[in-house]
N, C-alpha and C positions, 0 to 999 in steps of 0.2 A: 887845450885846457884839461886838467886832470880832475878827478872826482866825478860827481853826477853831471852828465852832459845831456843836453836836450838837442836832438838833431832834427831839423826841419828839412824835408827834401824838396820843398817848393822854393823857387827863386824869389828873392826879395823879402824873405822872412828870416833874416839871419840875426836880428837883434835878440839878445837874451834878456829875459825879465830881470828886474832889479832884485837884489837880495831882500828877502822878507825880514821884517822885524818880528816881534812876538805875534802869535796868531791873532787875527782880527784887525791888525794894523795896516798891513799892506798887501798888494798883490791881488788883482781882480781874478775871479774864476772865469772859465771859458764862457763866451756868449753862446747861446743856443745855436747849434749848427756849426760852430767853429771847429775845425779839425776834421770834418768829413772830407775824405780824400787826401788828407795830409798824413804825415808820418810823425808820431810823437814817440821817439825811441830814446829811453833813458838808460845811460850807461853808468855803471857803478864801479869806480876804481878804488875808492877808499871806504872800507866798512864802517868807519866812524862818521862819514859824511851825514849831516843833518838834512832832513827833507820834511815836507809837509804836503798833505793832500788838500786840495781845494775843490769845491764842488758846488753843484746846484740841485735844488729840489729835495724832496723827502718822500721816499716810497718807490714802488716799482714803476710808476709812470703810466699804467694801463687803466683806461676807463675814466671814471669821474674824478676830477681833481677837486678836492674839497675846498681849498683856498680859492681856486678858480671859480667854483660854484658861488662862493661868497661874493667875489668880485662881479660876477655876472648878475647876481641878485641885486647888488647895490646899483648896477647899471640899468635896472628895470626889467630884467628878464624874468619870466615865469619859470616855475619848476619844470613844466613841459618843454620849454625852450632849452633849459639847462640840460635836461636829459637827452634831448635830440642832438645837442652839440657834442656830448661826450660818448653817446652810444648811437652811432649813425644808422639810419634806416630802421629805427625801432619805433614802437608805439606803446602807449600806456593803456592797459586794459584791465578791467575788473575780471579776475580769473581765479581768485582764491577765496574760499569762505573765511570770514574773519575769525570764526571759532576754531578753525583748523589748528590742531596741536602740533607743536614741535618739541623735540627732545634735545635738551642741552646738557652736555657732560660738564659737571662742576668739579669733580675730583675722581681720580682713579688711583689704584695701588695704595690706598690709605690703610696703613697697618694699625690695628688696635692692639696696644701692648697690655699685658696683665697689670692690673692695678691702675690703669689709666683709661677709664671709659671715655668714649666720645659721645657728644650730646647734640641733639637738635631740639630746639624749643618751638612748639606749635602755639602761636599766640594770636590774639586779636580776633578770635572766632572759634567756631566748633570744627572739630576734625574727625576724620575716620582713619583708624590704623588698621591696615589690611596686611597681616603677616601672610607670606606665601604658604598656602596649604592649611591655613587656620581661619576660623570665622573672623570677620571684621568687627571691630569694636568702635564705638563713638567715644571721642575724647573732648573734654572741655578746654576752653582757652587756658594757656599756661602749661599744658601737658608737656613733659619732657620725654623724648625718646632717647634711650641710653643704649649704646652698644658697648659690650664688654667682652673680654677674653679671659676665660677661667682656666685655660690649659687644656680644656676638652673641646674647644671650638668657640666660635662666636655665638653670643647670645644677645637678645634684645629684651628691653623692658620699657613699657610705656607707663610713666608715673604721673598721676594727677597732681595738681598743685599742692594738695594736702599730703602727698606721699603715697597715696593708695596706688597699688599696682593694678592697672587696667588690663594689661596683657603682658605675657613674657614667654620666652621659649628660645629654642635654638634658631639662629639665623642661617638657614640652609637654602632658602629661595628668596627671590626679590621681595622686599617689604615696601609697601606703598603707604605714604602719609598723604592723605587727600583732604583738601579744605572743603568744608560744607557751607561756609559763608563767604561772601564776596570780600569781606574785610580781612579774612584770615591770611596770615603771613608766617613763613617758617624762617628760623635762624639756624644756619649751619655753623656751629661754633668752631669746628675743626678746619673751616675753610680759611686759608690765609687771605686777608682782604684789607684794603686801605680804609682809613677812617673817613667818615663823611664830614666834609667841612661844615663847621657851624652847628654840628649836632653831636655833642659829647656823648661818648658811649655807643654811638651808632657806626656800623661798618657796612661795607658793600658785600654782606653775606646773608642778606634777607631776600626772600623770594616769594612771589606769587605762585599759584598752581601746585601741582603734586611734586613730591620728592620720591624718587625710587632708589632704594638702597639695595645693592646687589652684592652678595658675597662672591668673590672671585679668588683665583689661586694667588694673585699678587696683592690682595687686600680688598677693601670695600670700595665699590664704585657708586658714586652719587650722581644722579641725573635729575634734572628739573623738567617735568613735562607740563606745558602750559600753552594756552592759545597763542597763535602767532602774533596777534595784536598786542598782547601783554608782554610777550618777549621783546618786541620792538621798543616798548617803553623803557626797557633796561639797556637797550643797545644804542639808540640814537644819541642820547646825552653823553654816552661814553665815546662816541665816534666824532661828534661835532659839537662845538660850543653852543649852548642853548640860547645865547644872546645874539647869535647871528641872524641875518634876515630870514623871514619865514619861508620864502621861496627856496632858499638854499637848504633849509632844514627839510622841506618837503621833498626836494630832490634826493637828499640823503635817505629819507624814509623809503622812497621808492627803490633806491639802490639796495638798501639793507634788506627790505622785504623780499626783493627779487633774488638776492644772493642766498637768502635762507631757503627759499622755495627751490632754487636750483640745486643747492646742496642736498636738501631732503629728497629731491627727485632721484638722485643717484646713490643714496645711502639707505635705501629701504631695507637692505640686508644687514645693516650695521646696528649696533646697540643704541646709537645716538645719531642725530642729524648734524649737529654742530657742537663745538665746545665753546667756552666763554672767553677764549683768549684771541690774540691777533692771528692765530693759526686759521681761524675762521673770521669772526668779528667779535669785538669786545662786548661782553654782556656783564653788567654790574648789578643786575637785580632791581628789586623794588625801591631801594634807597637812592637810586640814580634818577628816578622819574622826576619830570618837570611838567607843570600844567600846560604850558604852551606847546610842548612837544606831544604830550598825550592828546591834546585837541587836534593837532595836525595829523597824528596817526589815525584818529577816528575819522577825520574828513577824507582820508585817502584809503579807507578800509577796503581790503581785497584787491587793490590796484598793484599790478606788477608791470615790469618792462618786458615786452615781448618782441621777438624778431621772427617773422613768418609764423606767428601764432604760438611760438615756444618761449618759455622764460629764458632770459639770457644769463650769461655769466657776468653779473653786474659788479665787476671789480671796481674798487675805488681806492684812493690813496690821498696823502696829505697835500703835497706841493709839487707843481710841475715846472715852475720857473719859465712859463711861457710855451711849453711844448708837452704834449702827451705822446705816448708811444704805442705802436702796433703790437699786438700780443706776441706774434712770432719773433719779434726782435728781442723779447725779454725771456720767454720760455719756449722750449721745444713744442712743436705742434703746428697744426694747420692754421692759416690766417682765418680769423673770424671777421666777417664783414662789418660787424657793429663795433669792433674794437680796433679802429684805425687811428693812428696817431694824427694829431692836429696841431697847428700852431695856435696856441690858446691866447690870442691877443685881441684887444678892442680895436675899433676902427682907426684909432690913432697909432696903433702898433704897440701899445703898452700891455704887458702881460696882465691878464685878469687877476692873477695871484701876486701882483707886485708888492702888496703889503705883507706877504707872509714872512715870518721871522726866519724861516729856513730856505728862503729863495736862494741865498748863497751861504756858504759855510766853509770852515776849515777844521781840520782835525787836531791841529797842534803838531808839534815837532816830534820826530822819532829818528832813529838812525837806520842806515841801510841794513845793518846787521839785525836790528829788531824786525824789520820787514822780511828779511831773509828767513828768520826763525819762524815767522808765521807761514811762509810758503813751504818750508821743510817739515812742517808739522804732520803732513799726511802725504802718502805717495803720489796722489793725483796732481799735486803742485810742487813736489820736491825737485829742486834743481841743483842742490849743493850750494857752493859759493855763488851768490847772485851777481851776475855780470851785466845783464841788461833786461829792460822791461819795455815791451812794445805795446803802447796804448793808442795805436793809430786807427783801429777798426771801430768806427762809430756810426750810429744812426744819424739821420738829419737832426734829431733833437739834441744831439751831443752825447747821448748815453752810449756807453761802450757796448759793443757787440761781442768782443773777444779780447782776451789778453794773452800775449805770448811772452813767456819768461825764459831766459837763457842763463845757464850757470855752468859751473865746473863739471857737474854730473849730467849735463845734457839740457834739452829744451822741453817745455811743456806748454800746451795751449789749453786754455780753460775759460769758462764763463766768468764775466765780471761778478756775477752773484756769488761765485765761489770765493773770490778774494774778499768781497764785502763781508760775507759771513765769517770767514777766517779772521779777518782784521777785527771785526766787532767782538769776537769771542776772546781774542788773544792780545788785544792792544795793551800797551803799557799803561800804568796808572797815570791819569791826567790827560791822556790822549782821547779825543772824542770819536764817536762812531762815524763810519761812512754812511751817510743818510740815503744815498742813492747810488746808481752806477754811472751817473754823469759827473765824473771826477777826473782830475788831472794831478800831475806832480809838479812841485817846484822845490827848489832847495832853499835852505835857510842857514842860520848861524847856530853855533853851539850855545849862545846866549838864549836863543829861542828854546833849546832843549831844556835849559834850566827853568825857563818860564813855564814850560808845559809839564815837565816831569818832576820838578822840584830840585833834583840833582842831575848833573850830566851823567849819562850811562858810562860805565867804565870803558876805556878804549879797548878794542879788540886786538890782541897780539896773536898772530897765527904763526905756525912753525915757519922759520926762515925770515920772519920780519925783523928788521933792526929796531932797537928801542927807539921810541919817539914820544913826543908830547901831543896831546890832543890839539887839533888845528882844523880851521875851516879850509885850509889848503890841503888838497889830497896828495897822496903819494901813489906810486904805481902799485898795482895789486901784488900781494905776496902769494906764496904757494897756497893752494886751496886747502881748506880743512872742513870737515863736516860740521854742520850746525846741529847742536843738540835738539832732539825732537821734544816738543812740549806736549804734555798730555792735554788733549782737547776737552775743555769743560762742556758739560751738557748745556744746551741753550735753555735759558730761563725766561719764559714769556712774562711780560710785565704789563700792567695797565698803562694806558697812554698818559702823558702829562695832561693836567687839567685843561690847559688852553690849546692843546694841539690834538688834531684827530689822529686816531690810530690807523694802521694799515693792515688789512686782511691778507693772509698768505694765499696766493693763487693756486688753483688746481686745474690746469688747462685740460680741456677735452676737445674732441673733434666736433665739427659742425654737425648739428642734428639735421635730419631730413625735414624738408618743408612738407606740411600737410597738403593734400590735394582734395579740396572739397568737391562734392557733387551737387548739381543744381537740384532744388526742390521741385516737386511736381507743380505745374502751374495751376492745377485745379484743387490743390489741397492747401491747408493753412501753411504759411511759411515755416519751414522746419529747419533749424540749424543743422548743417550737414557735417557731423563729426567724421574724422578720418578713421578707417579701420586700423586697429592697433595690433601690433605683433605682441606675442607674449614677452613681457618686459623682464629685465634682470630680476633675480630672486629677491623676494622680500624677506625680512626677518620672520622666521616661522612663528615668532611670538604674536604676530598681528592677528592670527586666528585663534589664539588662546583666550579663554574666558577672561573678562575684565570685571572689575567691581562695579556695582551700581553707582551711577551719579545721582545727585539729589533729584528726586522726582518732581513732577509738575506738568503743566500743560505743554511744555516744550521739550520734555524729555521722558523717555520710557525705557525701562530695562527689560530685556527679553531673557528670562532665566533659562529657557530651553537651550540656548547656545552661549549665554553669558556675555551678551553685548548690549551696548546702549544705542538708542536710536533717538535723534533729536533734531530740532530746528527744521530747516527746509526739507531734509530727507524724511523726517517723520511726517510732515504735511503731505509730501508726495506719496509716501507709502500708504497713508490712510486714504488719500483721495483716489488712488488707482487700484484698489482691490486688496491692499495689505498682504497678509500672510497667504491668502489663497493664490495670489498672483506671483509674489516675489519670494515667498518662503521666509525662513528665519535669517537675521543678519549673521554673517560669518566673520565679520571684523568690526573694529571701531572705525570711525572716520580717520582716514590717513591721507597723507600727501603722496601722490603717485602721478608721474607724467606731468608735473606742474599743476595738477588739479586736486581738489579735495574729493575723495572717492570713498565709497563704502561697498563692501562685497556682501551679497545675499546669496542664498542657495540658487536662485534662478536668474540673477542679474548683478550688474555692478552699477551703482548710482554715481553720477558725476554732478558736481555743483558748478554752475555757471553764474557767478554773482553779477556779471555784466548784464544778465537778463532777468535780474530780480524784479518781481512783480508781474512777470509774464509766465505763460505756461511752460516756458523752456528754461526756467531757472535750474531745474533738476532734469537731467536727461539720462537715458540708459546707454551705456557703452555698447558699441557694435559687436557684441559677443557672438552673434550668429555669423557675421562676416568672419570673425577671428577663427572660430572652430571649424569653419568649412573652407578656409583659404586654399587648402591643397586639393579640394574636391570640385571647386567651381571652375568654369561655369557649369551649372546643372542644365540638363535639357529643358528647353522652354516649352511654351504652349502656343498654338496658333491663335491669332487674335479672334475675338468674338464680341458681340454686342453685350453690354453690361445689363444685368437684371437684379432683382432683389436677392437672388440666390447665387449669383455668380458675378465675378468682376475680373476684368483683364487689366493688367498694369503695363502700359507701353514703356514705362520708365525702366523696367527690368525684364520684360518679356515673359512674365509669369502671371498665373491666375490664382484666384482665391474663391473657394466655393463652400456653400452650405454651412455646416457647423463651425468650421474654421473662420469663414467670413463673418458669421454672427459674433463669434468670440472677439475677433479682431476689431469689429465695428463697435461692440458694446464696451470693450475694455480700454479704449484709448486710441485705436487705429494707428494712423501713420505717426502721430506725435510720440506715441509710446513704443510701438514695435518696429516702425520703419516699413519698408517695402518687402514683399515676399521675394526671396532670392532662389527659391526652388519650387517645383511642383510638389504635390503630396508624394511621399516616399514610404517604403516599408523598411523599418530598421529593427534590429534585434535589441531587446532590452539589455543593458549592460550589467544587470544584477546577477547574471549566471543562470537565470531561469530558462533562457532560450526563447522566451516569448517575443513575438514580433508585434510592433505597433505601427500605425500610420502616423507619420510626422510630416511637418513642413517647416522649412527654415525661413526666418525673416532676418533683417539686418541686425536686430537687437534681441532676437528670441528664437526659440524652437517650440512650435505647437505640437502637442502629442494628444492622440485620441486614445482614451482609456475606457473602453466599453464596460469594464468590470466595476467601475466606480459609479456612485450615485450621479444622477443627471447633471447637477451644477458643476461636477468635477470631471465630467467625461472629456472635456478639453482642458488640458493643463499645460503650463509652461515646463519645458525641460530644465533640468538642473545645470544650466550652462555656467552659472557662477561656481558651483562646486567643480564642474569639469575643468574650468580654467585653474582653479586653486589646486586641484589634484595634479594637473600637468606641471604646475610650478612647485610641487612638492610641499605645499602649505597645508594640505589635508591628507590624511591617510587614504 
């Protein structure tokens, strides 16, 4: 048989599928698992031969299957059971402070043209406009922030509703538009956004929280900085229909929160943590919010999915068609134990996502030449005249692992994601996207080409071909000719269809090390045993730069000496355990680092543990003493001795504590605050260049220093370990 041939290398599978009619009429897609171990090799003899891709599922296939979560919830499963099914060996844990902020990139490279100012409206509450390097001004509801280009550079102007200029100047540094009331929302008029159904004049360009407008070489960058809880209110309704069962929505909330925390953990040195597209997860702002979703977000506040104590890469996608996939089968990288592919079916063997509209699909018809042009668009897949396509390498789910193309110019092997991306960018008009890498080829008629593309593509006449009429019957291949290279269009992220969940783009990383907790002392109050941390990847230096005051009150305080805010549980801990005398000034705002909400001080780093809210251990100090002495330990120990009022021996670490240091340790919080001593008293030279030596002693979370030159209450002080770590990370001079 000439034309497109399907060769099966297993005996007994010689029957060829029937010719397809127009897309959607005939030809079932592969069942899950069919083709594993078989060879599906398609041969192309006629460049005009019509073919169609058929497939299953929508998305990359790794992690939580959103339509499967719906099916599981309808079957009575809880959100915890759904999470456990898709992320194996994980637990749900309160680990993030709800007020923790996240930075969302809304726009970048936005040029402001002369005579065409761009505007942001600050509405529904009072605002603060903080131009970089200039005093902040308060702005009433309805204030318009206008960016313009006069030929001499970017300028800003804040205009009150009556036209009064509240502030103006050159935009040379980041400008912050900060809400002072809970009701306040901003509208970014230059942001391309869809209309909100049923709300004329409203678009998905309205945001809670701060807007940060930064001038850059390629244009203005706009980011939205807001609490993680409020961010999720604009994410979850964009990723999952809000009419779905509550337990499915809660599972999506847990996945979305964890995904954001994991991204922020690895992007401290970047200008933003996530953007608002499917490259991360879709965020549509305040106008996407729904009351039932907001309530579910509040009831799960602070909860994330962890594996061995660390936030996971909580990938999710739309439709699995009965199978999910292991991460290493989809992207390069080490296998992650919690991202194992599963057969996602109920006890009767029916896929949990059987009701999904994209469980099976077809692309519509195209020609072999059109497919060949897509491959020849870039050198990595170019093979000249397409002769065969090998789709035999598949995972148990049916998803392709590898594609091998052979042509007149040679052979190429590449990932199915490459073909999926190329096809979706360059497909002819009328041809639908490849929705997953679980696809196969079948041939069809030229009538199907007309049905799909409107008119049949012109027959291909290559050098040496005899004149001929279009036909479904193929002829022998003619002399090869090169295929014109199509210029590849830039991908354009788009919001998901209203009734379908969107799919975040994965960024695989290696498995993180598991923490190794140490046992608490049996005679002391039970103390959570955090793991000594290594100095982490560089943070954005801006985290230690002064910030503007937040609205004051009993739960918030601005420390003007270093320009940082202190609030919530951190403020309560700060005041309850000695405040400035013990911890020094704050050196950063609250940030996400290592999957936790943390804040740096001159002498410490606070960590928030919301799973321990209401206990003395909700806020803990990082083991900075362990960190800065890692290369010096173990220090020489002390011989055991009986404890007294003036001396104490710790069998847990083999070190002792005496006199003034013991009094300070006992009076200021003891084991719960400072941890165990990890050295004896030492003599160390001051690092200020004076050459003066002091008696010091290291603890898990602190360094005690004896300063005889200071007044009595301050003769024992904590060393500046917070500053020491920030300097080592090049975040302080």
